[in-house]
Every structure is written in structure tokens, then in C-alpha cells.
VOBA-1610 file (N, C-alpha, C; in pm, whole numbers, padded with zeros to 5 digits, always signed):
BEGIN
Met+02014+00219+00370Met+01926+00110+00330Met+01939+00086+00180Thr+01933-00039+00141Thr+01941-00073+00000Thr+01845-00185-00034Leu+01797-00182-00157Leu+01716-00291-00212Leu+01785-00347-00336Asp+01915-00334-00343Asp+01990-00383-00458Asp+01960-00531-00484Gly+01930-00563-00608Gly+01905-00701-00646Gly+01764-00750-00620Lys+01682-00668-00556Lys+01547-00710-00522Lys+01447-00663-00627Val+01339-00739-00639Val+01229-00705-00728Val+01107-00677-00641Val+01048-00560-00658Val+00936-00516-00574Val+00815-00485-00660Ile+00703-00546-00626Ile+00574-00514-00690Ile+00506-00405-00607Val+00459-00301-00673Val+00384-00193-00606Val+00248-00184-00672Thr+00141-00209-00597Thr+00007-00195-00652Thr-00045-00054-00628Gly-00141-00014-00710Gly-00193+00123-00698Gly-00086+00226-00728Ala-00003+00198-00832Ala+00117+00278-00855Ala+00102+00385-00962Ala-00019+00408-01012Ala-00035+00502-01122Ala-00014+00648-01080Arg-00038+00678-00954Arg-00024+00816-00908Arg-00005+00818-00758Gly+00011+00936-00703Gly+00010+00957-00558Gly+00114+00877-00482Ile+00069+00816-00373Ile+00159+00744-00284Ile+00223+00624-00354Gly+00144+00552-00433Gly+00198+00436-00503Gly+00310+00474-00598Gln+00292+00583-00667Gln+00397+00632-00756Gln+00523+00668-00677Glu+00505+00728-00562Glu+00618+00761-00475Glu+00690+00636-00428Tyr+00615+00532-00389Tyr+00678+00406-00347Tyr+00763+00348-00460Ala+00708+00347-00581Ala+00779+00290-00695Ala+00910+00364-00720Gln+00904+00494-00720Gln+01024+00574-00745Gln+01126+00557-00632Ala+01078+00554-00509Ala+01168+00540-00394Ala+01239+00405-00395Cys+01166+00298-00431Cys+01228+00165-00440Cys+01338+00164-00545Ala+01309+00227-00659Ala+01407+00231-00767Ala+01532+00307-00725Lys+01516+00414-00649Lys+01630+00495-00606Lys+01729+00416-00522Val+01680+00314-00451Val+01770+00236-00366Val+01799+00099-00428Gly+01779+00088-00558Gly+01830-00028-00630Gly+01732-00135-00671Ala+01604-00125-00633Ala+01509-00229-00669Ala+01466-00218-00815Arg+01435-00333-00873Arg+01363-00335-00999Arg+01214-00339-00963Val+01136-00260-01032Val+00999-00231-00989Val+00897-00283-01089Val+00793-00344-01035Val+00675-00382-01113Val+00562-00290-01069Ala+00533-00189-01149Ala+00432-00089-01115Ala+00297-00135-01170Thr+00200-00153-01082Thr+00071-00206-01124Thr-00042-00116-01080Asp-00147-00115-01160Asp-00266-00035-01129Asp-00375-00074-01226Ile-00497-00041-01192Ile-00607-00058-01287Ile-00602+00053-01391Asn-00529+00161-01360Asn-00508+00273-01453Asn-00368+00267-01512Asp-00341+00350-01608Asp-00214+00350-01680Asp-00099+00396-01589Cys+00011+00323-01593Cys+00128+00354-01510Cys+00240+00418-01590Gly+00209+00473-01706Gly+00312+00532-01790Gly+00391+00642-01721Glu+00322+00728-01649Glu+00390+00838-01578Glu+00482+00783-01470Thr+00439+00676-01404Thr+00522+00614-01301Thr+00648+00553-01362Leu+00634+00486-01475Leu+00751+00431-01543Leu+00850+00542-01577Asp+00800+00653-01625Asp+00887+00766-01658Asp+00961+00815-01534Ser+00890+00821-01420Ser+00954+00871-01297Ser+01060+00775-01246Val+01035+00645-01262Val+01134+00545-01220Val+01257+00551-01310Arg+01235+00559-01438Arg+01348+00565-01531Arg+01426+00694-01517Ala+01359+00801-01474Ala+01427+00929-01454Ala+01532+00922-01344Val+01513+00829-01249Val+01613+00813-01142Val+01705+00694-01169Gly+01704+00646-01294Gly+01794+00539-01332Gly+01745+00400-01300Gly+01615+00387-01270Gly+01560+00258-01231Gly+01512+00175-01348Asp+01488+00049-01319Asp+01436-00047-01417Asp+01296-00088-01372Ala+01200-00080-01461Ala+01062-00109-01422Ala+00980-00158-01540Ile+00874-00230-01507Ile+00770-00263-01603Ile+00637-00220-01543Ala+00538-00208-01629Ala+00403-00173-01584Ala+00308-00285-01621Val+00214-00314-01531Val+00114-00418-01554Val-00023-00364-01512Lys-00121-00377-01599Lys-00256-00335-01563Lys-00321-00446-01482Val-00369-00413-01362Val-00420-00514-01270Val-00543-00462-01196Asp-00646-00544-01193Asp-00759-00525-01102Asp-00735-00622-00986Val-00694-00569-00870Val-00652-00657-00761Val-00767-00740-00704Ser-00890-00703-00734Ser-01003-00782-00685Ser-01023-00910-00765Asp-00947-00927-00873Asp-00956-01044-00961Asp-00830-01129-00943Cys-00843-01249-00889Cys-00726-01333-00861Cys-00652-01373-00988Arg-00724-01383-01099Arg-00656-01416-01225Arg-00565-01302-01268Ala-00607-01179-01241Ala-00526-01063-01275Ala-00402-01055-01186Thr-00415-01087-01057Thr-00297-01082-00970Thr-00201-01196-01002Asp-00253-01310-01042Asp-00164-01418-01089Asp-00086-01373-01212Ala-00153-01306-01304Ala-00087-01256-01425Ala+00016-01150-01391Met-00013-01070-01289Met+00081-00968-01243Met+00214-01032-01200Val+00203-01136-01119Val+00324-01203-01071Val+00394-01275-01186Ala+00317-01334-01276Ala+00378-01399-01392Ala+00458-01299-01475Ala+00405-01178-01490Ala+00477-01074-01565Ala+00606-01034-01493Ala+00598-01026-01360Ala+00718-00993-01282Ala+00826-01100-01299Leu+00784-01226-01294Leu+00880-01336-01308Leu+00937-01342-01449Lys+00855-01313-01547Lys+00904-01313-01685Lys+01008-01204-01706Ala+00984-01087-01646Ala+01074-00974-01666Ala+01199-00982-01580Phe+01183-01027-01455Phe+01293-01016-01359Phe+01329-01147-01288Asp+01250-01251-01310Asp+01282-01386-01262Asp+01269-01406-01112Arg+01211-01310-01041Arg+01193-01327-00898Arg+01099-01219-00845Val+01049-01242-00722Val+00973-01140-00650Val+01021-01143-00505Asp+01070-01028-00458Asp+01122-01018-00322Asp+01034-00933-00230Gly+00964-00837-00288Gly+00884-00746-00207Gly+00750-00715-00273Leu+00653-00684-00191Leu+00519-00649-00238Leu+00466-00537-00150Ile+00432-00425-00212Ile+00365-00316-00142Ile+00220-00316-00186Asn+00131-00355-00096Asn-00012-00361-00124Asn-00074-00224-00097Asn-00065-00139-00198Asn-00110+00000-00184Asn-00245+00026-00250Ala-00285-00057-00346Ala-00411-00033-00419Ala-00529-00036-00323Ala-00616+00063-00337Ala-00734+00071-00249Ala-00838+00163-00309Leu-00964+00135-00279Leu-01070+00231-00308Leu-01068+00337-00199Tyr-01058+00461-00240Tyr-01050+00572-00144Tyr-01104+00700-00206Ala-01040+00744-00313Ala-01072+00875-00369Ala-01219+00889-00407Lys-01276+00784-00464Lys-01411+00795-00518Lys-01519+00744-00422Leu-01479+00709-00301Leu-01578+00662-00205Leu-01668+00776-00160Arg-01792+00741-00137Arg-01886+00839-00083Arg-01903+00813+00066Gly-01874+00913+00145Gly-01889+00901+00289Gly-02031+00927+00333Gly-02053+00918+00462Gly-02186+00942+00517Gly-02208+00857+00640Arg-02323+00871+00701Arg-02355+00790+00817Arg-02351+00642+00779Phe-02316+00559+00877Phe-02294+00418+00847Phe-02416+00351+00782Asp-02535+00394+00822Asp-02656+00330+00769Asp-02703+00392+00638Ala-02627+00490+00589Ala-02660+00550+00459Ala-02567+00501+00349Ile-02462+00426+00385Ile-02369+00373+00287Ile-02436+00259+00211Ser-02425+00262+00081Ser-02493+00161+00000Ser-02422+00026+00009Glu-02500-00078-00012Glu-02443-00213-00011Glu-02340-00228-00123Ala-02366-00165-00235Ala-02272-00174-00348Ala-02138-00111-00313Asp-02141+00005-00247Asp-02017+00072-00207Asp-01942-00010-00102Trp-02018-00069-00009Trp-01956-00154+00093Trp-01885-00273+00027Asp-01954-00341-00062Asp-01898-00459-00126Asp-01778-00424-00213Ala-01785-00314-00284Ala-01673-00273-00369Ala-01550-00241-00286Thr-01570-00174-00172Thr-01459-00140-00084Thr-01391-00265-00032Met-01469-00362+00013Met-01410-00485+00066Met-01342-00566-00046Ala-01398-00562-00166Ala-01341-00639-00277Ala-01201-00590-00313Val-01180-00460-00309Val-01049-00404-00345Val-00957-00397-00223Asn-01004-00337-00115Asn-00917-00305-00002Asn-00880-00425+00083Val-00964-00528+00083Val-00937-00647+00165Val-00907-00768+00076Lys-01004-00806-00007Lys-00981-00920-00097Lys-00863-00894-00189Gly-00844-00770-00231Gly-00734-00736-00321Gly-00598-00768-00260Ile-00582-00738-00132Ile-00455-00770-00065Ile-00439-00921-00052Trp-00548-00988-00016Trp-00545-01134-00006Trp-00503-01195-00140Asn-00564-01147-00249Asn-00529-01198-00382Asn-00382-01175-00414Cys-00333-01055-00389Cys-00194-01023-00422Cys-00097-01109-00341Cys-00128-01131-00215Cys-00042-01215-00132Cys-00045-01359-00181Lys-00164-01410-00212Lys-00173-01548-00263Lys-00092-01566-00390Ser-00093-01464-00475Ser-00021-01474-00601Ser+00130-01460-00582Ala+00173-01372-00491Ala+00315-01340-00479Ala+00393-01433-00386Val+00328-01486-00285Val+00400-01566-00185Val+00469-01688-00245Pro+00408-01763-00337Pro+00481-01877-00395Pro+00613-01837-00461Ala+00616-01721-00526Ala+00740-01673-00587Ala+00843-01638-00480Met+00799-01580-00369Met+00890-01548-00260Met+00949-01674-00198Arg+00865-01776-00184Arg+00912-01903-00127Arg+01028-01960-00209Lys+01020-01949-00340Lys+01120-02009-00427Lys+01257-01943-00412Thr+01259-01818-00369Thr+01387-01750-00353Thr+01426-01732-00207Gly+01356-01803-00118Gly+01398-01806+00022Gly+01338-01702+00113Gly+01237-01629+00065Gly+01170-01534+00154Gly+01138-01403+00086Gly+01087-01310+00163Gly+01050-01180+00109Gly+00985-01093+00214Ser+00936-00978+00170Ser+00873-00883+00262Ser+00748-00826+00196Ile+00638-00828+00271Ile+00512-00772+00226Ile+00479-00652+00313Val+00446-00541+00249Val+00408-00419+00320Val+00265-00384+00280Asn+00174-00395+00374Asn+00034-00361+00349Asn+00007-00218+00394Ile-00070-00145+00317Ile-00100-00007+00353Ile-00237-00002+00423Ala-00232+00023+00551Ala-00353+00039+00632Ala-00386+00188+00637Ser-00430+00239+00750Ser-00469+00380+00756Ser-00494+00422+00900Leu-00474+00551+00924Leu-00516+00612+01050Leu-00666+00591+01072Ala-00740+00576+00962Ala-00885+00552+00975Ala-00913+00434+01065Ala-00828+00330+01058Ala-00847+00211+01141Ala-00790+00227+01280Thr-00672+00287+01293Thr-00607+00296+01423Thr-00669+00403+01512Tyr-00727+00504+01451Tyr-00791+00612+01527Tyr-00943+00594+01531Gly-00999+00555+01418Gly-01144+00537+01407Gly-01207+00653+01333Leu-01219+00639+01200Leu-01276+00746+01119Leu-01425+00726+01104Ala-01501+00821+01155Ala-01647+00817+01140Ala-01688+00863+01001Tyr-01808+00827+00963Tyr-01869+00870+00837Tyr-01796+00816+00714Ala-01717+00712+00735Ala-01656+00639+00623Ala-01631+00497+00674Ile-01736+00437+00730Ile-01718+00312+00802Ile-01676+00198+00711His-01711+00206+00582His-01666+00103+00489His-01515+00108+00472Tyr-01461+00229+00457Tyr-01315+00245+00443Tyr-01245+00209+00574Thr-01298+00259+00686Thr-01239+00232+00817Thr-01233+00082+00845Thr-01343+00013+00819Thr-01350-00131+00843Thr-01253-00207+00753Ser-01244-00165+00628Ser-01153-00233+00536Ser-01009-00220+00582Lys-00971-00104+00633Lys-00833-00084+00675Lys-00804-00154+00809Ala-00907-00169+00893Ala-00889-00251+01013Ala-00866-00396+00975Ala-00935-00442+00872Ala-00914-00578+00823Ala-00772-00597+00771Val-00716-00493+00710Val-00577-00501+00662Val-00482-00527+00778Ile-00505-00461+00890Ile-00420-00482+01008Ile-00433-00624+01059Gly-00556-00675+01066Gly-00577-00812+01111Gly-00513-00913+01016Met-00527-00889+00885Met-00466-00979+00788Met-00313-00976+00800Thr-00259-00858+00823Thr-00114-00845+00839Thr-00065-00931+00955Arg-00132-00926+01066Arg-00089-01003+01183Arg-00102-01153+01160Gly-00215-01194+01101Gly-00234-01336+01075Gly-00134-01390+00976Leu-00108-01316+00868Leu-00011-01361+00769Leu+00130-01365+00826Ala+00162-01270+00911Ala+00296-01269+00972Ala+00320-01397+01051Arg+00219-01443+01123Arg+00234-01567+01200Arg+00242-01689+01107Glu+00165-01687+00999Glu+00167-01800+00906Glu+00299-01811+00830Leu+00353-01698+00791Leu+00463-01698+00694Leu+00601-01677+00754Gly+00608-01647+00882Gly+00737-01617+00943Gly+00839-01728+00930Arg+00795-01852+00943Arg+00889-01965+00935Arg+00939-01989+00793Glu+00879-01920+00697Glu+00926-01928+00559Glu+01007-01805+00521Asn+01046-01728+00622Asn+01127-01608+00602Asn+01055-01503+00519Ile+00923-01501+00530Ile+00843-01397+00466Ile+00784-01310+00575Arg+00823-01185+00576Arg+00775-01091+00677Arg+00657-01011+00622Val+00563-00978+00712Val+00443-00904+00672Val+00419-00794+00773Asn+00421-00671+00728Asn+00398-00556+00814Asn+00302-00458+00746Ala+00257-00359+00820Ala+00164-00259+00766Ala+00210-00119+00804Ile+00172-00025+00722Ile+00191+00117+00749Ile+00054+00181+00760Ala+00035+00263+00862Ala-00094+00330+00883Ala-00072+00482+00879Pro-00086+00543+00762Pro-00068+00688+00752Pro-00197+00765+00783Ser-00178+00890+00820Ser-00293+00979+00824Ser-00315+01032+00682Ala-00405+01126+00665Ala-00437+01176+00531Ala-00312+01237+00467Val-00288+01199+00342Val-00169+01242+00269Val-00211+01339+00161Leu-00129+01437+00136Leu-00160+01538+00035Leu-00145+01477-00106Thr-00254+01421-00153Thr-00258+01361-00287Thr-00388+01401-00355Glu-00395+01373-00484Glu-00518+01397-00557Glu-00632+01315-00498Gly-00601+01192-00457Gly-00703+01105-00401Gly-00766+01162-00276Thr-00684+01218-00188Thr-00737+01278-00065Thr-00826+01397-00098Gln-00784+01477-00195Gln-00866+01591-00235Gln-01001+01545-00289Glu-00999+01437-00368Glu-01124+01385-00423Glu-01213+01327-00312Phe-01151+01261-00214Phe-01227+01198-00107Phe-01303+01303-00023Phe-01232+01410+00014Phe-01295+01511+00100Phe-01376+01614+00021Gly-01350+01626-00108Gly-01427+01717-00191Gly-01422+01860-00142Ala-01539+01922-00129Ala-01547+02063-00089Ala-01496+02086+00053Lys-01490+01981+00133Lys-01442+01993+00272Lys-01292+01968+00284His-01223+01958+00171His-01082+01918+00168His-00994+02005+00257Ala-00997+02136+00235Ala-00908+02226+00309Ala-00937+02221+00459Lys-01064+02224+00495Lys-01103+02222+00636Lys-01064+02091+00702Ala-01082+01980+00631Ala-01047+01849+00686Ala-00898+01837+00710Leu-00818+01880+00613Leu-00673+01871+00628Leu-00623+01960+00741Gln-00685+02075+00757Gln-00647+02164+00867Gln-00676+02099+01001Ala-00791+02036+01013Ala-00828+01968+01138Ala-00736+01851+01166Ile-00701+01775+01063Ile-00612+01660+01080Ile-00474+01706+01127Ala-00420+01807+01061Ala-00288+01858+01100Ala-00288+01909+01244Ala-00396+01975+01283Ala-00403+02031+01418Ala-00408+01923+01525Ser-00454+01803+01489Ser-00466+01694+01586Ser-00335+01618+01605Gln-00236+01647+01523Gln-00110+01575+01526Gln-00007+01643+01615Ser+00087+01565+01668Ser+00198+01623+01744Ser+00289+01704+01654Ile+00306+01657+01530Ile+00376+01734+01428Ile+00268+01796+01340Pro+00237+01923+01358Pro+00115+01980+01300Pro+00128+02024+01155Arg+00158+01927+01068Arg+00152+01952+00924Arg+00099+01827+00856Asn+00049+01845+00738Asn-00004+01730+00664Asn+00109+01650+00598Leu+00087+01521+00589Leu+00183+01432+00526Leu+00186+01455+00375Val+00304+01432+00318Val+00320+01426+00173Val+00369+01284+00141Pro+00353+01237+00017Pro+00391+01099-00014Pro+00531+01060+00027Ser+00626+01151+00015Ser+00765+01117+00049Ser+00782+01088+00198Asp+00688+01132+00282Asp+00697+01102+00426Asp+00682+00953+00454Leu+00622+00880+00360Leu+00595+00737+00381Leu+00703+00648+00321Ala+00780+00702+00228Ala+00873+00618+00152Ala+00978+00552+00240Gly+01034+00627+00334Gly+01142+00571+00417Gly+01097+00452+00499Thr+00976+00459+00553Thr+00924+00346+00632Thr+00904+00224+00543Ala+00851+00244+00424Ala+00829+00132+00331Ala+00961+00068+00291Ile+01059+00150+00257Ile+01190+00097+00217Ile+01252+00019+00331Trp+01244+00072+00452Trp+01300+00002+00568Trp+01235-00135+00587Leu+01103-00139+00574Leu+01033-00267+00592Leu+01065-00367+00482Leu+01095-00320+00363Leu+01132-00409+00253Leu+01277-00457+00264Ser+01359-00381+00333Ser+01503-00406+00335Ser+01543-00504+00445Gly+01665-00550+00436Gly+01720-00637+00539Gly+01741-00568+00671Asp+01737-00435+00673Asp+01755-00362+00799Asp+01642-00386+00897Ser+01529-00435+00850Ser+01415-00467+00938Ser+01392-00618+00943Gly+01499-00694+00929Gly+01489-00837+00913Gly+01425-00914+01026Phe+01413-00855+01144Phe+01349-00923+01258Phe+01218-00855+01297Val+01160-00781+01203Val+01035-00709+01228Val+00925-00771+01143Thr+00820-00820+01208Thr+00705-00873+01135Thr+00579-00862+01220Gly+00465-00853+01155Gly+00337-00844+01222Gly+00307-00707+01281Gln+00384-00606+01245Gln+00370-00475+01306Gln+00292-00379+01216Thr+00221-00287+01279Thr+00158-00176+01208Thr+00224-00048+01255Ile+00294+00017+01165Ile+00369+00138+01199Ile+00286+00260+01160Ser+00253+00341+01258Ser+00176+00462+01232Ser+00269+00572+01181Val+00239+00622+01064Val+00312+00739+01010Val+00208+00849+01002Asp+00185+00912+01116Asp+00070+01002+01129Asp+00103+01129+01207Gly+00232+01161+01215Gly+00269+01284+01285Gly+00242+01281+01434Gly+00228+01162+01490Gly+00206+01151+01634Gly+00061+01170+01674Thr-00030+01107+01599Thr-00173+01112+01635Thr-00209+00994+01726Val-00177+00874+01679Val-00198+00753+01759Val-00062+00706+01807Met-00047+00694+01937Met+00081+00654+01995Met+00063+00518+02061Asn+00117+00413+01995Asn+00099+00276+02041Asn+00189+00244+02160
//
């Protein structure tokens, strides 16, 4: 698989899975636009360490003006946009609990980033893809939606919305040669997952691994190959799909 000549925007790229996506894209030839509300300096270093070309842009994906500026920066630096990985999401700092104990503020913040944020990024990036004849969008959903994660209904609902948005956009954009797919991972060994589960981290990961056909926890590199494939021409007739990368938990 190759992404030679392609320009890929990765949101939520400051650490964890997003950082892995950025580095993986660079390894197969893409020029990378690493974006996050936090500093992406470490990600730029990791991309350059593998011989890649990248820029960093600070972006709050819940703000459409910021996502427009993100795409403008990509076009200024590289003159095109071919791929978009919508990875930015509220997760690590979310407070779980019974559905009726979740605050309205937490609910609204989750939807603003995890759902509206993807909508904003797609609205900003699609016009640039149209100008170069097409592109590929990869939305990051979650096992939370495909399996049904209790006690985090705001997160679960937001990721279910990602799957619905993926399908709707795939139907809208297919005739313009823009493909839209999603990846639904189970819990990945990242700082964010540790923060999300807190004191229950070790016990939760053990239970998740035990429920899988492949009984180990995912690491960020487990997701990179699927993302690269979806961005590449090797998946040129694949759109509207949600691919579970969950060790065989949900079997579609």
C-alpha cells in the first residue's frame, strides 16, 4: 500500500492513536497535516524521524472557522487534500456514570467534538477533495457504539452518530469519487484510555481482552494498517463501511 503524492489531514494527532496515524501515513509516502487542540510538536518530530513531511495546525474541531483554517493551511503548504482521518474526540476526560447522572454540559461537549467536529472537518475538507477529483475520509468510531458501552452513554451515542454520518456521507459523496468509511476499535492502550478508566483501568482492560477472540489489548499500531488501506487506492471500491478492529468482539 502507498500514499505517495497524497496529503492527509489527521485530527487529534498530538498523542496516542492520532500520532500513530500521522506517523504511519508518512511512512507510506503521505504528506501529513497533524492537527489538535494541543501541541503537535512531538508528532512532527515522529513524522520527520521516518523521513516524512508534515505541518502542525492547532484546531478546535467544534469550531467551523478553525476547521476552515486547518484546510487553508493544508492547501497553503501542500496545495491539495486527499485524505482526512477524523480522530479527534472527547474521551480521556469524560466522566462516566449512569445515563441519568451525566451532566448536560458533558453531553453537549461530547456531541460538539465527537459529532459536530467530524461534520465541520468534512465540510471544510470536501471542497478541496472535489477540486482534485476525489479523496478518502476515515472516521474513527468505537466498539462503544457497535457493542453498546454502558455507563458512558454520551460517548456511546456520539460514536453511533459517527457510524450514521459515515453511511450518509458515503451515499452523498460517492458520485464525486469521495469515499467515507469508519473504523471501530475496542479500547486501545493509550494515555487517554488510562485516563478514561482511572482507577479501574487494569481491571477494565483485562475484562475487554478476555471478551475478544484475540485475547489481548489493542495498541495504536494495530489500527494503522486499516486506516492506510482505507486511504489508499487499494480500497477504491469500499465506502460506507464500519470496520471493527476489536480482536473479534463484534462480528458483522
